[in-house]
N, C-alpha and C positions, 0 to 999 in steps of 0.2 A: 504494500500500500504506500502510495506517495505521501510524504510528509508535506504539510503546508496548508494552504487556504482552501476552504470550500467556496467555490465561486459559482454564481448563477448568472448566466447571460441570456438575453433574448437576441437571437440571431435571425435576421431576415434575409430573404433571397435564396433560401434553400428550397429546392423543388423536388428533389429525388434522393434516393439512397446514395448516389454518387456524390451529391453535395454534402451529405452527412459525413461520408468517408473523407472528403476533402477537408472539412472543418476539423474533424478529428485529427487528421494528419498535421494541420496547422498547430493545434494545441500540443501535440506530441513533439513537434519541432521545438517548441518553447520549453517543454519539460518532458523528456522521454519517459519519465516514470509516472506521468499524470494518469489519473483514472478519469475517463470521459464518458458521459452518457448524454445523448441528444435525442429529444423527442421531436421528430420532423413536423407533425401536424401543428404543434404549438411553437416551434422554434426555440424551445427551452434547452439550454446547454448547462449541464452541471458538471463541474470538474473539481477534483481534489488535486491540487497542484502547488508546486513551489513558485510558479510564475504568478505575477500580479494580474489583477483584473485588467488594468490598463494595458499591460503587455499583450494579453490575449485579445482585447478589443482592437488594438492597433493592428495586430497581425491578421485578424479575421477581416477587418475593414480593408486592409491593403490587398487582400485576395479578392475583393469585389463583393463581399457580403456586408450587410449591416450588422452591427453588434453594439449592444449597450448593456450595462449592468441592470439586472432585473430587480 
C-alpha cells in the first residue's frame, strides 16, 4: 500500500475505459506505488499516493482532461 495522501479528484473528459487507463497511467507516473480507483460514469478518481493533489491535477490537465479536487 502506498504511503501518503488520500486524494479525491473529479476528472472530466473521460469517455471510455481507454481514458480511465490513460489517467491511471498519469497518476502512476507521478507515484508508481499509488493505488488508483476511477469511476468512469461519475469521473471520480480516488488515489492513495505520495504525490500532491496539485501535482496530479496539473499532470491530468496537461494530458487534455479536466481535473479538480472534489
